[in-house]
N, C-alpha and C positions, 0 to 999 in steps of 0.2 A: 452712304453705302460702305460698309466695313469689308475689308479683304483680309483673310487669314491664310497664309501659306504654310502648310504643315509638312515638314520633313520631305520636301519635294526634290527629286532628282530628275534631270532630263538627259537622256543618252541618245545621240544620233547614231544611226546605222548600227544597232547593237548586234553582237555575235558575228561581226564581220571584221576583216582586217582594218577597216576604216572607222571602227567604233571610237566615238568621242563623247566624253562626259562634260556636257556644257554647264550643268548645274548639279551641285552635290549636297544633298541633304539640307536644302534651304528651309529655314523657318523664319518668318517675319510677318509683320502686320501693318496694314495701311488703314488708318482710321478715317471715318467720314468727315469731309469738309476740310482736310489738311492738304497742304502742298508739299510734296516729297521730291527730293532729288536722288537720282541714282547715277553714281559716277564710278569710273574704273577704267583701266586700260582696254584697248581694243582686244576682244577675245575673252574678256573677263566674265561674260554671261549676261550683260545688261539687256540686250535686245531679246535674248531668250526669256529672261525673267518676265518682262512686260508682255510678250506675246502669249505667255501662259494665261494672262488675266482675261482674255476674251476668247480663249479656245483656239487661237491660231496654231498653238502647240499645246498638247495634252501632256501631263506628267507621265514620266516612265514609272515612277513610284511617288507616293505621297498623295496629298489632296490640296486643292485650292478652294476655299470657301468664300463665296461672295454673297453676303447676307444669307438667303435661304437656298442658294444655288451651290452645287458642288461639282467641281471639274476633276475627274480622275482619268486614268489611262483609257477606260472603255466607255467614257461618257458619250451618249447618243447626240446626234446632230440637233435634235429638237431642243435639248437643254442648252446646247451651245448657242443656238439661235436666240433663245430667250436671254441668255447672258449678254449677247451682243447688242440688245436693245438698250442696255444700261451702260455699256462701256464702249467709248469711242477711242480710236487710235489715230493720231496725227503722225504719219510716217515722215521720214526725211523725204523731201521733194514730193509732197502729197499731190501736186499737180499732175503727176504721172498717172493718177487714178481717174482723171477726167475722161468722159466718153460720150456724154449726151450731146444732142444737136445744138442746144442753147445753154447759156449760163443758168437761166432760171430753172430749166428742166433738170440740169445736173444737180443743183442744190436741192431740188425737190425729191430726187430719186431716193435718197437714203431713208427719209421719213416714210415715203410711200412704200418702200420695200419692207419697212417694219410694221405696216398695217395702218399708217396714218391716212386719213382721207385726203383726196387731192386738194380740196379747199384749204384744210388746215396745213398741209405741207406747203402750199404756196405762201400762206401767211407767215409761216416760219422762215421760208426761204427769203422772202422780202425783208423780214426783220434782220436776219443775220447778214445778208448782203449790205444792208444799210449800216449795221454795226461795224463792218469791215471796210466801209467807205468805198464800196464798189459803185462806180458811176451807173445810174439807172439806164443810161443810154447803151450800156453793154449787155443788159439782161437778155435780149433776144439775139445776140450775137453768138457765134460758135465760141466755145471756150478756147479752141485751138488758134483763134485769130487774136488772142489777147497777148499782152506782154507777159514775161515770166513772173513778174511780181503780181500782176492782176490774176494770173492763173492760180498762184499760190493762195490768194485771198478767196477765190471762188471755191477751191478745194476745201479750205478751212471752213467756209460757210456751210458747205455741205455736211461736214462732220458735226458742226455745232447745231445744225438744223434737226439732227436726230435727238437733241437735248439729252445727252448721256448724263448719268449721275457721276461717272468716273471718266476722266479725260487723261489719256496717256499721250505724252508728247515725246516722240523719239526724234531728237535733233530737229525740232520744228522750225528753227530759223536758219538752217543751213542754206547758204547762198544768198541770204538777204543782205541788203545794204544796211548800214548802221541805223538809219532812221526807221526803215521797215521792221528791223530786228526789235528795236525799242517799242514801236507801236504794237507789234504782235505779242510780245511778252506782257506789256501793260494791259493788253486786252484779256489775255488769260488770267491775269491777276484780278481784273475787275469782274470777269464772269465767274470766277471762283467764289467771290463774295456774293454776287447777285443771285447765283443759282445754287449756292452751297455745294459746289463741285469738290470732289476729291480729285486732285491733280498729281500725276506722277511724271516727272520730267527726267528723261534720259538725255544726257548732254556731256560734251567735253568742256563746255564753257563754265568754268568755275565761278566767274563773275555772276552769271545768271543764277546758278545754284545758291550762291551767297545771298543775293539780293531778294530772290523771290520765294525761296522754300523755307518750310518750318523745320523739317527733318531731312536727314541725308542717310543713304545707305552706300557704303563702298564695297564694290565687288572685286574679288581677286581670285582668278583661276576657278570660277564657279562657286566660290564661297562668299557669303556676306561676312566681311572681316571687320567692319566698323558700322555702327548704327546708333543714331542719336540726334540731338538737337544740332541744327546747321551751324549756329554761332559757336558751338563748343568744338565741333569736329573741324570745321574749315578755318578756325583760327589756330589750330594746333599744327605748327610747322613740322614737327617730328612725325606725326601720324601721316601727313600728306607726303612727306619725303619717302617714308616707308613704302608707299604704294605708288611712287613716281607720279604724284599729282602736284599741280601747281597751286600755290597760295592764290586766292583771289586778289586782284590788283589792289583793292582798298585795304585789305589785311596786310599785304606786304608793305604798302605805304605807311600804315599805322605802326607796324613793327619797326620800320626804319626810323620813324620820328621818335618812337619810344626810346630807342638807343641813344637819341640825342637829347633825351630828358623831356620830351613832349608826349605826355600820356593822354590818349583819347579813349575814354571808356564811357558807354559802350562804343565799339567800332561802328561807324556808319555802314549802311548796307550797300552803298554805291559810291562811286567817285563823286557824282554830283552832290550827294548828301554830305560827303566829306568836305567839299569846297564850302558849302554853306556853313558847316560847323566851324571850319577854320576861320572864315571871315567873321563869324560871331565872336570868336576868341579875340580877334584883332580889333574889333569895334570899341 
């Protein structure tokens, strides 16, 4: 599912003393099946940008084209509802969205709300609960009786059960321990390949962006200031410093070693891959 954002601006509380221009004449494209990263300082417009994509926010000016759908300032709810069948958003702390009596019912709710039969919704729910390693003994328990990590997995299963074509991840691993963080990001990577998903990741974690994404967009004060291949932008120290962003850890390590005469090209995508590469050199 291709997404084209054309000359889009978003203004909050227009024509009031509190008017704020969150996005300013944004034009960009997200192509089907690719993994994108969106980075920038707090207040740069990242969350506003991704909320445009499923109609949580409509453009003040401009247009968002999602295959045959168009979202504009006065788009009707019926069109927005159709778009939401195809685009899922995983918010920071998605467990706050849980509300059903049991884990299984909560995961089934999204697909059924989109018109999927109860039988098919249950099949999907069981599949994604299994994918996320949720213990079957918890399926009939209240989601509010679960641990924080278990609640996060149930919430993610509910979004995945809607089987969106585009998955937007807004700080999806916030608050997770390192093991759960890795498990969750690897799941998104695998599902992207298995389901040919377009994934858009909003995060402050430059390591995740470097390891998992194909392309990156940098936002600054409501503008897209850099756009291109992840390995080109996130290895450019001058660009990242210009926008007060950190180099990914593996890039910084590679640059430090290069200064000492040890050139590693291409730079591995993660510290784990770097260690493997370094050991092979010493072998």
